[in-house]
C-alpha positions, 0 to 999 in steps of 0.5 A: 890764329889757330885756324891758320896754323892748322890750315898751314899744317894740313897744306904741308902735309898734303904737299909732303904726301903728294911728293912721297907717293908721286916719286920713285923710291930710288934712282934705279927705278927712275932710270928704268921708268925713263928708259922704258918710256923712251923705248916705248914711245920713241923706240931707237930714235937718237934724238931722244935720250935719258940723263941723270941729274945728281943735283936735283935727284932725277932722271930727265927724258929729253929731245936733242935739238939741232944747231946747238939749241937747248934740249927740250925736256919731255919728262922728269922722274924724281926720286 
């Protein structure tokens, strides 16, 4: 029983630390990263864009589709 509890605590701590160190500290940092990668990789293409998702606290780099198809998410920048 103790081994299972300790294993759970270690895994939960590892997940929390991973999320803490791989996310941005603010919406501003995530916004800057999204727009920088968009500019660096896709230049001035109007086909690509960055959008802020308030519900999930992230910026999303996406590619617009034609004919009213859903956009393709390229990268997420959570904060």
